[in-house]
DSSP file (Angstrom, degrees, kcal/mol; ACC not computed):
  #  RESIDUE AA STRUCTURE BP1 BP2  ACC     N-H-->O    O-->H-N    N-H-->O    O-->H-N    TCO  KAPPA ALPHA  PHI   PSI    X-CA   Y-CA   Z-CA
    1    1 A M              0   0    0      0, 0.0     2,-0.3     0, 0.0    52,-0.0   0.000 360.0 360.0 360.0 136.4  210.1   41.9   34.5
    2    2 A T        -     0   0    0    139,-0.3    52,-0.4     1,-0.0     2,-0.3  -0.543 360.0-145.4 -79.3 131.1  208.3   41.9   37.8
    3    3 A A        -     0   0    0     -2,-0.3     2,-0.4    50,-0.1    50,-0.2  -0.695  29.9 -96.6 -95.3 151.5  204.7   40.6   37.8
    4    4 A I        +     0   0    0     48,-3.0    47,-3.2    45,-0.3     2,-0.3  -0.557  63.9 137.0 -70.9 123.3  202.0   42.0   40.1
    5    5 A E    >   -     0   0    0     -2,-0.4     3,-1.0    45,-0.2    30,-0.2  -0.902  59.6 -44.3-152.7 177.6  201.6   40.0   43.3
    6    6 A K  T 3  S+     0   0    0     -2,-0.3    30,-0.3     1,-0.2     3,-0.1  -0.158 123.4  17.3 -51.6 138.2  201.2   40.5   47.0
    7    7 A D  T 3  S+     0   0    0     28,-2.5   137,-2.5     1,-0.3     2,-0.4   0.809  94.1 125.6  67.1  32.9  203.6   43.2   48.4
    8    8 A T  E <   -AB  35 143A   0     -3,-1.0    27,-3.1    27,-0.5     2,-0.6  -0.918  60.1-128.0-109.6 152.0  204.4   44.8   45.1
    9    9 A V  E     -AB  34 142A   0    133,-3.4   133,-1.6    -2,-0.4     2,-0.5  -0.861  25.4-159.8 -94.8 122.2  204.0   48.5   44.4
   10   10 A V  E     -AB  33 141A   0     23,-2.7    23,-2.1    -2,-0.6     2,-0.5  -0.871   5.8-162.2-108.5 131.7  202.1   49.0   41.3
   11   11 A T  E     +AB  32 140A   0    129,-3.0   128,-2.9    -2,-0.5   129,-1.7  -0.930  25.7 155.0-109.5 130.4  202.2   52.2   39.4
   12   12 A L  E     -AB  31 138A   0     19,-3.0    19,-3.2    -2,-0.5     2,-0.4  -0.948  40.1-130.5-149.0 170.3  199.4   52.9   36.9
   13   13 A E  E     - B   0 137A   0    124,-1.9   124,-2.3    -2,-0.3     2,-0.3  -0.978  35.0-171.2-121.7 138.7  197.4   55.5   35.0
   14   14 A Y  E     - B   0 136A   0     -2,-0.4    13,-2.3   122,-0.2     2,-0.3  -0.855  19.7-163.9-132.3 161.5  193.6   55.2   35.1
   15   15 A E  E     -CB  26 135A   0    120,-2.5   120,-2.8    -2,-0.3     2,-0.5  -0.985  10.2-154.7-141.6 141.8  190.4   56.5   33.7
   16   16 A V  E     -CB  25 134A   0      9,-2.9     8,-3.4    -2,-0.3     9,-1.4  -0.980  15.8-177.0-119.2 122.5  186.9   56.1   35.1
   17   17 A Y  E     -CB  23 133A   0    116,-2.9   116,-3.0    -2,-0.5     6,-0.2  -0.862  25.7-122.4-119.7 149.0  183.9   56.3   32.8
   18   18 A D  E >   - B   0 132A   0      4,-2.5     3,-2.0    -2,-0.3   114,-0.2  -0.376  46.3 -95.2 -75.6 171.6  180.2   56.2   33.3
   19   19 A L  T 3  S+     0   0    0    112,-0.6    -1,-0.1     1,-0.3   113,-0.1   0.588 125.8  61.0 -71.1  -7.9  178.3   53.5   31.4
   20   20 A D  T 3  S-     0   0    0      2,-0.1    -1,-0.3     0, 0.0    -2,-0.0   0.386 121.9-105.8 -89.4   1.7  177.5   55.9   28.6
   21   21 A G  S <  S+     0   0    0     -3,-2.0     2,-0.5     1,-0.3    -2,-0.1   0.578  70.2 147.2  82.5  13.9  181.3   56.4   28.0
   22   22 A K        -     0   0    0      1,-0.1    -4,-2.5     2,-0.0     2,-0.3  -0.725  53.5-118.9 -82.5 125.2  181.5   59.9   29.6
   23   23 A L  E     +C   17   0A   0     -2,-0.5    -6,-0.3    -6,-0.2     3,-0.1  -0.471  37.4 172.1 -61.4 120.0  184.9   60.4   31.3
   24   24 A L  E     -     0   0A   0     -8,-3.4     2,-0.3     1,-0.4    -7,-0.2   0.802  62.7  -7.2 -98.4 -35.4  184.3   61.0   35.0
   25   25 A E  E     +C   16   0A   0     -9,-1.4    -9,-2.9     2,-0.0    -1,-0.4  -0.991  57.4 179.3-160.1 146.0  187.8   61.0   36.4
   26   26 A K  E     -C   15   0A   0     -2,-0.3     2,-0.3   -11,-0.2   -11,-0.2  -0.990  36.1 -99.9-150.5 156.5  191.4   60.3   35.3
   27   27 A S        -     0   0    0    -13,-2.3     4,-0.0    -2,-0.3    -2,-0.0  -0.624  19.8-156.3 -74.9 133.1  194.9   60.3   36.8
   28   28 A D  S    S+     0   0    0     -2,-0.3    -1,-0.1     1,-0.2   -15,-0.0   0.775  82.9   4.5 -76.2 -27.8  196.8   63.4   36.0
   29   29 A E  S    S-     0   0    0    -17,-0.1    -1,-0.2    -3,-0.1   -17,-0.1  -0.941 106.2 -66.7-146.2 164.0  200.1   61.6   36.6
   30   30 A P        -     0   0    0      0, 0.0     2,-0.3     0, 0.0   -17,-0.2  -0.191  49.2-151.7 -56.9 140.3  200.8   57.9   37.4
   31   31 A V  E     -A   12   0A   0    -19,-3.2   -19,-3.0    -4,-0.0     2,-0.4  -0.863   4.1-149.3-115.1 150.4  199.6   56.7   40.9
   32   32 A S  E     +A   11   0A   0     -2,-0.3     2,-0.3   -21,-0.3   -21,-0.2  -0.924  15.4 175.7-120.1 145.1  201.1   54.0   43.0
   33   33 A Y  E     -A   10   0A   0    -23,-2.1   -23,-2.7    -2,-0.4     2,-0.6  -0.980  35.6-109.1-145.0 155.1  199.5   51.6   45.4
   34   34 A L  E     -A    9   0A   0     -2,-0.3     4,-0.4   -25,-0.2     6,-0.4  -0.763  38.7-143.0 -86.1 122.7  200.6   48.7   47.5
   35   35 A H  E     +A    8   0A   0    -27,-3.1   -28,-2.5    -2,-0.6   -27,-0.5  -0.612  62.6  73.0 -90.4 145.8  199.1   45.5   46.0
   36   36 A G  S    S-     0   0    0    -30,-0.3    -1,-0.2    -2,-0.2   -30,-0.1   0.663 114.0 -52.3 124.7  33.1  197.9   42.5   48.2
   37   37 A G  S    S+     0   0    0     -3,-0.1    -2,-0.1     4,-0.1   -31,-0.0   0.827  89.0 130.2  86.6  32.3  194.6   43.2   49.9
   38   38 A Y  S    S-     0   0    0     -4,-0.4    -3,-0.1     3,-0.0    -4,-0.1   0.360  76.2-116.5 -96.0   6.2  195.6   46.6   51.7
   39   39 A D  S    S+     0   0    0      2,-0.1     3,-0.1     1,-0.1    -4,-0.1   0.839  77.3 130.0  61.8  33.2  192.3   48.3   50.4
   40   40 A N  S    S+     0   0    0     -6,-0.4     2,-0.3     1,-0.1    -1,-0.1   0.539  73.5  18.2 -90.3  -6.9  194.3   50.8   48.4
   41   41 A I  S    S-     0   0    0     -7,-0.1    -2,-0.1    -8,-0.0    -1,-0.1  -0.962 105.9 -67.5-155.7 158.1  192.4   50.1   45.2
   42   42 A F    >>  -     0   0    0     -2,-0.3     4,-1.9     1,-0.1     3,-0.8  -0.333  47.3-127.8 -54.1 130.9  189.0   48.6   44.3
   43   43 A P  H 3> S+     0   0    0      0, 0.0     4,-2.4     0, 0.0     5,-0.2   0.810 106.9  52.0 -50.9 -40.5  189.1   44.9   45.1
   44   44 A P  H 3> S+     0   0    0      0, 0.0     4,-1.8     0, 0.0     5,-0.1   0.827 110.5  50.4 -71.8 -25.8  187.9   43.7   41.6
   45   45 A V  H <> S+     0   0    0     -3,-0.8     4,-1.6     2,-0.2     5,-0.1   0.922 110.1  50.1 -71.0 -42.4  190.6   45.9   40.0
   46   46 A E  H  X S+     0   0    0     -4,-1.9     4,-1.0     1,-0.2     3,-0.2   0.910 111.5  47.6 -62.0 -43.5  193.2   44.4   42.3
   47   47 A R  H >< S+     0   0    0     -4,-2.4     3,-0.6     1,-0.2    -1,-0.2   0.918 111.8  50.3 -62.1 -42.2  192.1   40.9   41.4
   48   48 A A  H 3< S+     0   0    0     -4,-1.8    -1,-0.2     1,-0.2    -2,-0.2   0.790 110.3  51.2 -66.9 -27.9  192.1   41.8   37.6
   49   49 A L  H >< S+     0   0    0     -4,-1.6     3,-2.4    -3,-0.2   -45,-0.3   0.666  79.6 120.1 -82.1 -19.4  195.7   43.2   38.0
   50   50 A E  T << S+     0   0    0     -4,-1.0   -45,-0.2    -3,-0.6     3,-0.1  -0.230  84.6   7.9 -54.5 132.1  197.1   40.1   39.7
   51   51 A G  T 3  S+     0   0    0    -47,-3.2    -1,-0.3     1,-0.3   -46,-0.1   0.336  99.4 129.5  75.1  -3.0  200.0   38.6   37.5
   52   52 A K    <   -     0   0    0     -3,-2.4   -48,-3.0   -48,-0.1     2,-0.3  -0.269  42.2-154.1 -73.8 168.3  200.0   41.6   35.1
   53   53 A Q    >   -     0   0    0    -50,-0.2     3,-2.4    -3,-0.1    85,-0.3  -0.865  37.0 -58.9-137.8 168.3  203.3   43.4   34.2
   54   54 A A  T 3  S+     0   0    0    -52,-0.4    85,-0.2    -2,-0.3     3,-0.1  -0.226 123.6  30.2 -48.7 135.9  204.3   46.9   33.1
   55   55 A G  T 3  S+     0   0    0     83,-3.4    -1,-0.3     1,-0.4     2,-0.1   0.113  91.1 121.5  96.4 -21.5  202.6   47.7   29.8
   56   56 A D    <   -     0   0    0     -3,-2.4    82,-3.0    81,-0.1    -1,-0.4  -0.429  47.3-151.9 -74.5 150.8  199.5   45.6   30.5
   57   57 A A  E     -D  137   0A   0     80,-0.2     2,-0.4    -2,-0.1    80,-0.2  -0.932   7.5-164.9-126.0 149.0  196.1   47.2   30.5
   58   58 A V  E     -D  136   0A   0     78,-2.5    78,-2.4    -2,-0.3     2,-0.4  -0.994   5.5-178.6-132.9 138.3  192.9   46.2   32.3
   59   59 A E  E     +D  135   0A   0     -2,-0.4     2,-0.3    76,-0.2    76,-0.2  -0.985  13.3 159.1-139.0 128.5  189.3   47.3   31.8
   60   60 A L  E     -D  134   0A   0     74,-2.3    74,-2.9    -2,-0.4     2,-0.4  -0.997  39.3-119.4-151.0 155.3  186.4   46.3   33.7
   61   61 A K  E     -D  133   0A   0     -2,-0.3     2,-0.4    72,-0.2    72,-0.2  -0.753  32.0-159.5 -91.1 133.4  182.8   47.3   34.6
   62   62 A L  E     -D  132   0A   0     70,-3.3    70,-2.2    -2,-0.4     5,-0.1  -0.960  10.4-135.9-118.7 132.2  182.4   47.9   38.4
   63   63 A Q    >>  -     0   0    0     -2,-0.4     3,-1.4    68,-0.2     4,-0.7  -0.435  37.4-100.1 -73.1 158.0  179.0   47.8   40.2
   64   64 A P  G >4>S+     0   0    0      0, 0.0     5,-2.8     0, 0.0     3,-1.4   0.886 124.2  55.6 -51.3 -43.5  178.4   50.6   42.7
   65   65 A A  G 345S+     0   0    0      1,-0.3     5,-0.1     4,-0.2    66,-0.0   0.756 110.5  46.3 -64.9 -24.6  179.3   48.3   45.7
   66   66 A D  G <45S+     0   0    0     -3,-1.4    -1,-0.3     3,-0.1    65,-0.0   0.485 124.9  26.2 -91.1  -6.1  182.6   47.6   44.0
   67   67 A A  T <<5S-     0   0    0     -3,-1.4    -2,-0.1    -4,-0.7     3,-0.1   0.445 132.2 -11.7-122.1-104.9  183.4   51.1   43.2
   68   68 A F  T   5S-     0   0    0     62,-0.4    57,-0.4    59,-0.3    -3,-0.2   0.294  97.8-108.6 -95.8   8.7  182.3   54.3   44.9
   69   69 A G      < -     0   0    0     -5,-2.8    60,-3.1    -6,-0.2    61,-0.3   0.058  39.8 -61.7  92.1 161.3  179.6   52.6   47.1
   70   70 A E        -     0   0    0     58,-0.2     2,-0.3    59,-0.1    58,-0.1  -0.501  62.9 -93.8 -78.6 156.5  175.8   52.7   47.0
   71   71 A Y        -     0   0    0     -2,-0.1     2,-0.6    57,-0.1    -1,-0.1  -0.552  39.9-157.5 -74.8 131.0  174.1   56.0   47.5
   72   72 A D    >   -     0   0    0     -2,-0.3     3,-1.8     1,-0.1    51,-0.2  -0.914  12.4-163.8-119.6 106.2  173.2   56.5   51.2
   73   73 A E  G >  S+     0   0    0     -2,-0.6     3,-2.4     1,-0.3    -1,-0.1   0.826  88.5  69.5 -52.2 -35.7  170.3   58.9   52.0
   74   74 A A  G 3  S+     0   0    0      1,-0.3    25,-0.3    -3,-0.1    -1,-0.3   0.682  88.9  63.2 -62.2 -18.7  171.5   59.0   55.5
   75   75 A L  G <  S+     0   0    0     -3,-1.8    48,-2.4    23,-0.1     2,-0.6   0.434  84.0  91.1 -85.4  -1.7  174.6   60.9   54.4
   76   76 A V  E <   -E  122   0B   0     -3,-2.4     2,-0.4    46,-0.2    46,-0.2  -0.885  60.6-178.6 -98.4 122.1  172.4   63.8   53.2
   77   77 A R  E     -E  121   0B   0     44,-2.5    44,-2.8    -2,-0.6     2,-0.5  -0.900  25.3-149.5-122.3 145.6  172.0   66.3   56.0
   78   78 A V  E     -E  120   0B   0     -2,-0.4    42,-0.2    42,-0.2    -2,-0.0  -0.976  28.0-176.6-107.9 122.9  170.0   69.6   56.2
   79   79 A E  E     -E  119   0B   0     40,-2.9    40,-2.3    -2,-0.5     2,-0.1  -0.860  34.9 -90.6-120.0 152.3  171.8   72.0   58.7
   80   80 A P  E >   -E  118   0B   0      0, 0.0     3,-1.7     0, 0.0    38,-0.3  -0.390  33.3-128.4 -59.2 137.8  170.9   75.4   60.0
   81   81 A R  G >  S+     0   0    0     36,-1.7     3,-1.6     1,-0.3    37,-0.2   0.802 104.4  66.1 -60.5 -32.9  172.4   78.2   57.7
   82   82 A D  G 3  S+     0   0    0     35,-0.3    -1,-0.3     1,-0.3     4,-0.1   0.518  86.5  70.4 -75.6  -2.5  173.9   79.9   60.8
   83   83 A Q  G <  S+     0   0    0     -3,-1.7    -1,-0.3     2,-0.1    -2,-0.2   0.442  95.2  66.7 -85.7  -2.0  176.3   77.0   61.3
   84   84 A F  S <  S-     0   0    0     -3,-1.6     0, 0.0    -4,-0.1     0, 0.0  -0.808  92.8 -93.7-120.2 160.2  178.2   77.9   58.2
   85   85 A P    >   -     0   0    0      0, 0.0     3,-1.6     0, 0.0    -1,-0.1  -0.272  39.2-111.2 -66.1 156.8  180.5   80.9   57.1
   86   86 A D  T 3  S+     0   0    0      1,-0.3    -2,-0.0    -4,-0.1    -4,-0.0   0.794 114.7  58.6 -61.5 -27.3  178.8   83.7   55.3
   87   87 A N  T 3  S+     0   0    0      2,-0.0    -1,-0.3     0, 0.0     0, 0.0   0.264  74.1 146.2 -89.7  11.7  180.6   82.9   52.0
   88   88 A I    <   +     0   0    0     -3,-1.6     2,-0.3     1,-0.0    -4,-0.0  -0.242  23.5 178.6 -54.8 132.7  179.3   79.3   51.9
   89   89 A E    >   -     0   0    0     24,-0.0     3,-1.7    22,-0.0    22,-0.2  -0.950  36.3 -87.4-137.0 155.9  178.7   78.2   48.3
   90   90 A I  T 3  S+     0   0    0     -2,-0.3    22,-0.2     1,-0.2     3,-0.1  -0.398 113.6  31.7 -57.8 131.9  177.5   75.1   46.4
   91   91 A G  T 3  S+     0   0    0     20,-2.4    -1,-0.2     1,-0.4    21,-0.1   0.086  84.2 130.9 105.5 -21.5  180.4   72.7   45.8
   92   92 A M    <   -     0   0    0     -3,-1.7    19,-2.8    18,-0.1    -1,-0.4  -0.292  43.3-151.0 -60.0 149.0  182.4   73.6   49.0
   93   93 A Q  E     +F  110   0B   0     17,-0.2     2,-0.3    -3,-0.1    17,-0.2  -0.921  19.8 169.7-128.3 155.5  183.5   70.6   50.9
   94   94 A F  E     -F  109   0B   0     15,-2.0    15,-3.4    -2,-0.3     2,-0.5  -0.979  32.7-111.3-154.1 160.5  184.3   70.0   54.5
   95   95 A V  E     +F  108   0B   0     -2,-0.3     2,-0.3    13,-0.2    13,-0.2  -0.824  45.5 150.1-101.9 133.0  185.0   67.0   56.8
   96   96 A G  E     -F  107   0B   0     11,-2.5    11,-3.0    -2,-0.5    -2,-0.0  -0.904  45.1 -98.3-148.3 176.5  182.4   66.0   59.4
   97   97 A S        -     0   0    0     -2,-0.3     9,-0.2     9,-0.2     3,-0.1  -0.865  39.1-117.6-102.7 132.2  181.1   63.0   61.3
   98   98 A P    >   -     0   0    0      0, 0.0     3,-2.0     0, 0.0     7,-0.1  -0.374  42.8 -89.6 -64.8 149.4  178.0   61.2   60.1
   99   99 A V  T 3  S+     0   0    0    -25,-0.3     3,-0.1     1,-0.3   -25,-0.0  -0.358 112.4   7.9 -59.7 130.6  175.1   61.2   62.5
  100  100 A G  T 3  S+     0   0    0      1,-0.2    -1,-0.3    -3,-0.1     2,-0.1   0.580 100.9 133.0  76.5   6.9  175.2   58.2   64.8
  101  101 A A    <   -     0   0    0     -3,-2.0    -1,-0.2     1,-0.2    -4,-0.1  -0.414  68.2 -79.6 -87.6 166.1  178.7   57.2   63.5
  102  102 A E    >   -     0   0    0      1,-0.1     3,-1.7    -2,-0.1    -1,-0.2  -0.242  50.0-104.1 -61.9 159.9  181.6   56.2   65.6
  103  103 A E  T 3  S+     0   0    0      1,-0.3    -1,-0.1    -3,-0.1    -2,-0.1   0.852 118.7  40.8 -58.6 -41.5  183.5   59.1   67.1
  104  104 A D  T 3  S+     0   0    0      2,-0.1     2,-0.4    -7,-0.0    -1,-0.3   0.318  84.3 119.0 -96.0  12.3  186.4   59.0   64.7
  105  105 A A    <   -     0   0    0     -3,-1.7     2,-0.4    -7,-0.1    -4,-0.1  -0.630  44.4-173.0 -72.1 129.0  184.4   58.3   61.6
  106  106 A E        -     0   0    0     -2,-0.4     2,-0.3    -9,-0.2    -9,-0.2  -0.947  10.0-175.6-125.2 144.7  184.9   61.2   59.1
  107  107 A V  E     -F   96   0B   0    -11,-3.0   -11,-2.5    -2,-0.4     2,-0.6  -0.980  28.2-122.1-137.7 147.6  183.2   61.9   55.8
  108  108 A V  E     -F   95   0B   0     -2,-0.3     2,-0.4    15,-0.3   -13,-0.2  -0.833  32.7-159.6 -86.5 118.7  183.8   64.6   53.2
  109  109 A Y  E     -F   94   0B   0    -15,-3.4   -15,-2.0    -2,-0.6     2,-0.4  -0.827   3.8-153.6-103.0 142.9  180.5   66.5   52.8
  110  110 A T  E     -FG  93 122B   0     12,-2.1    12,-2.3    -2,-0.4     2,-0.4  -0.963  20.8-121.4-114.8 129.9  179.8   68.6   49.7
  111  111 A V  E     + G   0 121B   0    -19,-2.8   -20,-2.4    -2,-0.4    10,-0.2  -0.566  36.6 168.4 -69.3 123.7  177.4   71.6   49.9
  112  112 A T  E     +     0   0B   0      8,-2.9     2,-0.3    -2,-0.4     9,-0.2   0.588  63.0  19.0-113.2 -13.4  174.6   70.8   47.4
  113  113 A E  E     - G   0 120B   0      7,-1.4     7,-2.2   -24,-0.1     2,-0.4  -0.980  55.5-167.7-154.0 142.7  172.0   73.6   48.3
  114  114 A V  E     + G   0 119B   0     -2,-0.3     5,-0.2     5,-0.2     2,-0.2  -0.982  17.8 168.8-132.0 122.0  172.2   76.9   50.1
  115  115 A A        -     0   0    0      3,-2.9    -2,-0.0    -2,-0.4     0, 0.0  -0.669  51.2 -88.4-122.3-179.3  168.9   78.6   51.1
  116  116 A E  S    S+     0   0    0      1,-0.2     3,-0.0    -2,-0.2    -1,-0.0   0.898 122.8  14.6 -60.1 -43.0  168.2   81.5   53.4
  117  117 A D  S    S+     0   0    0    -36,-0.1   -36,-1.7   -37,-0.1     2,-0.3   0.410 125.1  44.5-113.6  -0.3  167.8   79.4   56.6
  118  118 A K  E     -E   80   0B   0    -38,-0.3    -3,-2.9   -37,-0.2     2,-0.4  -0.962  53.2-154.3-146.3 162.1  169.3   76.0   55.7
  119  119 A V  E     -EG  79 114B   0    -40,-2.3   -40,-2.9    -2,-0.3     2,-0.5  -0.997  15.9-146.4-136.0 128.8  172.3   74.3   53.9
  120  120 A V  E     -EG  78 113B   0     -7,-2.2    -8,-2.9    -2,-0.4    -7,-1.4  -0.865  18.4-174.8 -99.0 128.3  172.1   70.8   52.4
  121  121 A V  E     -EG  77 111B   0    -44,-2.8   -44,-2.5    -2,-0.5     2,-0.5  -0.924  10.1-156.7-123.2 147.9  175.2   68.8   52.6
  122  122 A D  E     -EG  76 110B   0    -12,-2.3   -12,-2.1    -2,-0.4   -46,-0.2  -0.981   9.7-170.2-131.4 123.2  175.9   65.3   51.0
  123  123 A G        +     0   0    0    -48,-2.4   -15,-0.3    -2,-0.5     2,-0.2   0.299  54.8 109.8 -92.4   8.5  178.5   62.9   52.3
  124  124 A N  S    S-     0   0    0    -49,-0.1   -14,-0.1   -14,-0.1    -2,-0.1  -0.545  80.5-103.3 -80.2 150.0  178.2   60.5   49.4
  125  125 A H    >   -     0   0    0    -57,-0.4     3,-2.2    -2,-0.2    -1,-0.1  -0.430  37.3-112.2 -62.3 144.1  181.0   60.2   46.8
  126  126 A P  T 3  S+     0   0    0      0, 0.0    -1,-0.1     0, 0.0    -2,-0.1   0.786 119.2  41.6 -52.3 -27.9  179.9   62.1   43.7
  127  127 A Y  T >  S+     0   0    0    -59,-0.1     3,-1.9     3,-0.0   -59,-0.3   0.189  83.2 138.3-106.2  15.4  179.7   58.8   41.8
  128  128 A A  T <  S+     0   0    0     -3,-2.2   -58,-0.2     1,-0.3   -59,-0.1  -0.364  71.1  23.1 -61.5 136.9  178.0   56.9   44.6
  129  129 A G  T 3  S+     0   0    0    -60,-3.1     2,-0.5     1,-0.3    -1,-0.3   0.412 100.6 114.1  88.0  -2.2  175.3   54.6   43.2
  130  130 A E    <   -     0   0    0     -3,-1.9   -62,-0.4   -61,-0.3     2,-0.3  -0.864  62.5-136.7-108.2 134.8  176.8   54.5   39.7
  131  131 A A        -     0   0    0     -2,-0.5  -112,-0.6   -68,-0.1     2,-0.3  -0.680  34.8-170.0 -76.1 142.3  178.2   51.5   37.9
  132  132 A V  E     -BD  18  62A   0    -70,-2.2   -70,-3.3    -2,-0.3     2,-0.5  -0.870  26.3-123.7-133.7 161.2  181.4   52.7   36.2
  133  133 A R  E     -BD  17  61A   0   -116,-3.0  -116,-2.9    -2,-0.3     2,-0.5  -0.971  27.1-158.7-108.0 121.0  183.9   51.4   33.6
  134  134 A F  E     +BD  16  60A   0    -74,-2.9   -74,-2.3    -2,-0.5     2,-0.4  -0.903  11.8 180.0-104.1 120.4  187.5   51.4   35.0
  135  135 A K  E     +BD  15  59A   0   -120,-2.8  -120,-2.5    -2,-0.5     2,-0.3  -0.944   8.4 164.4-116.2 138.2  190.4   51.4   32.6
  136  136 A C  E     -BD  14  58A   0    -78,-2.4   -78,-2.5    -2,-0.4     2,-0.4  -0.995  25.1-151.5-152.2 156.0  194.1   51.4   33.6
  137  137 A T  E     -BD  13  57A   0   -124,-2.3  -124,-1.9    -2,-0.3     2,-0.4  -0.996  24.2-128.5-126.2 128.4  197.5   50.7   32.2
  138  138 A V  E     +B   12   0A   0    -82,-3.0   -83,-3.4    -2,-0.4  -126,-0.3  -0.609  27.4 175.4 -75.5 125.5  200.3   49.5   34.4
  139  139 A S  E     +     0   0A   0   -128,-2.9     2,-0.3    -2,-0.4  -127,-0.2   0.614  64.1   3.1-108.1 -12.9  203.4   51.6   34.0
  140  140 A G  E     -B   11   0A   0   -129,-1.7  -129,-3.0   -87,-0.1     2,-0.4  -0.972  50.1-167.5-169.6 155.0  205.6   50.0   36.6
  141  141 A V  E     +B   10   0A   0     -2,-0.3  -139,-0.3  -131,-0.2     2,-0.3  -0.985  19.1 163.4-145.8 130.5  205.8   47.2   39.2
  142  142 A R  E     -B    9   0A   0   -133,-1.6  -133,-3.4    -2,-0.4     2,-0.2  -0.983  44.2 -93.1-144.0 156.9  208.4   46.8   41.9
  143  143 A T  E     -B    8   0A   0     -2,-0.3  -135,-0.2  -135,-0.3  -136,-0.1  -0.500  47.0-118.4 -68.5 134.3  208.8   44.8   45.1
  144  144 A A        -     0   0    0   -137,-2.5     2,-0.1    -2,-0.2    -1,-0.1  -0.384  24.4-122.5 -69.6 152.4  207.6   46.8   48.2
  145  145 A D     >  -     0   0    0      1,-0.1     4,-1.9    -2,-0.0     5,-0.2  -0.451  30.6-100.6 -89.4 171.1  210.1   47.7   50.9
  146  146 A A  H  > S+     0   0    0      1,-0.2     4,-2.7     2,-0.2     5,-0.2   0.838 121.5  54.1 -61.3 -37.0  209.6   46.6   54.5
  147  147 A H  H  > S+     0   0    0      2,-0.2     4,-2.6     1,-0.2     5,-0.2   0.924 107.7  50.1 -70.2 -41.8  208.3   50.1   55.6
  148  148 A E  H  >>S+     0   0    0      2,-0.2     5,-1.7     1,-0.2     4,-1.5   0.918 112.1  46.5 -60.1 -44.0  205.7   50.1   52.8
  149  149 A V  H  <5S+     0   0    0     -4,-1.9    -2,-0.2     2,-0.2    -1,-0.2   0.915 113.4  50.6 -65.4 -46.1  204.4   46.6   53.8
  150  150 A A  H  <5S+     0   0    0     -4,-2.7    -2,-0.2     1,-0.2    -1,-0.2   0.899 114.9  41.5 -59.0 -38.8  204.4   47.7   57.5
  151  151 A H  H  <5S-     0   0    0     -4,-2.6    -1,-0.2     2,-0.2    -2,-0.2   0.677 106.9-127.5 -82.8 -18.6  202.5   50.8   56.8
  152  152 A G  T  <5S+     0   0    0     -4,-1.5     2,-0.3    -5,-0.2    -3,-0.2   0.735  76.3  71.3  79.1  26.2  200.1   49.1   54.3
  153  153 A H  S   <S-     0   0    0     -5,-1.7    -2,-0.2    -6,-0.2    -1,-0.2  -0.985  85.1 -90.1-162.5 158.4  200.6   51.6   51.4
  154  154 A A        -     0   0    0     -2,-0.3     2,-0.2  -122,-0.1  -120,-0.1  -0.398  37.6-141.8 -68.3 146.4  203.2   52.7   48.9
  155  155 A H        -     0   0    0      1,-0.2     6,-0.1    -2,-0.1    -1,-0.1  -0.608  33.5 -79.1-101.2 166.8  205.6   55.6   49.7
  156  156 A A    >   -     0   0    0      4,-0.4     3,-2.3    -2,-0.2    -1,-0.2  -0.178  49.2 -98.6 -62.8 158.0  206.8   58.4   47.4
  157  157 A E  T 3  S+     0   0    0      1,-0.3    -1,-0.1     2,-0.1    -2,-0.1   0.804 123.1  45.4 -51.2 -36.6  209.5   57.7   44.9
  158  158 A H  T 3  S-     0   0    0      2,-0.2    -1,-0.3     1,-0.0     3,-0.1   0.172 117.4-106.4 -99.7  19.6  212.2   59.2   47.1
  159  159 A G  S <  S+     0   0    0     -3,-2.3     2,-0.6     1,-0.2    -2,-0.1   0.510  80.8 128.5  75.5   4.4  211.1   57.5   50.2
  160  160 A H        +     0   0    0     -5,-0.0    -4,-0.4     2,-0.0     2,-0.4  -0.834  29.8 161.4-100.9 123.8  209.7   60.7   51.7
  161  161 A H        -     0   0    0     -2,-0.6     2,-0.4    -6,-0.1    -6,-0.1  -0.995  28.8-148.2-143.8 134.7  206.1   60.2   52.9
  162  162 A H              0   0    0     -2,-0.4    -2,-0.0     1,-0.1     0, 0.0  -0.853 360.0 360.0-105.1 140.8  203.8   62.1   55.2
  163  163 A H              0   0    0     -2,-0.4    -1,-0.1     0, 0.0     0, 0.0   0.349 360.0 360.0-100.7 360.0  201.2   60.3   57.4
């Protein structure tokens, strides 16, 4: 049985809870990532998975900086209402560049408030600023192929992948 090490593709199912035990997010189906410092999973989770095998489970508490990031007030913007479509609603998302960021920097903004003359958007992850409990079970481990290592991420089961 293959153990998790650098340049292995790890398939797992995960659940993320807040510290009160409320489920925040879970995988609907197994997800795969390329292990070994490619920034495809939270670094503390990757360290905890090192050496594990299919069937092993890991559970750890992650501080905001190790999970979804600290809450950044600078990512909250108030924009003129006329810059948005008429059907704008709370919860809608769009991609934009943070103020003062590099030209190619993109953030997913979520509409949090709609008023007559303004719209408030928030580029923070919904769980930013929260410590979370991350639980996962490894369902598979295999050696990555050369294309996956070159690209820095796992490809789909049948070798078909879109960039």
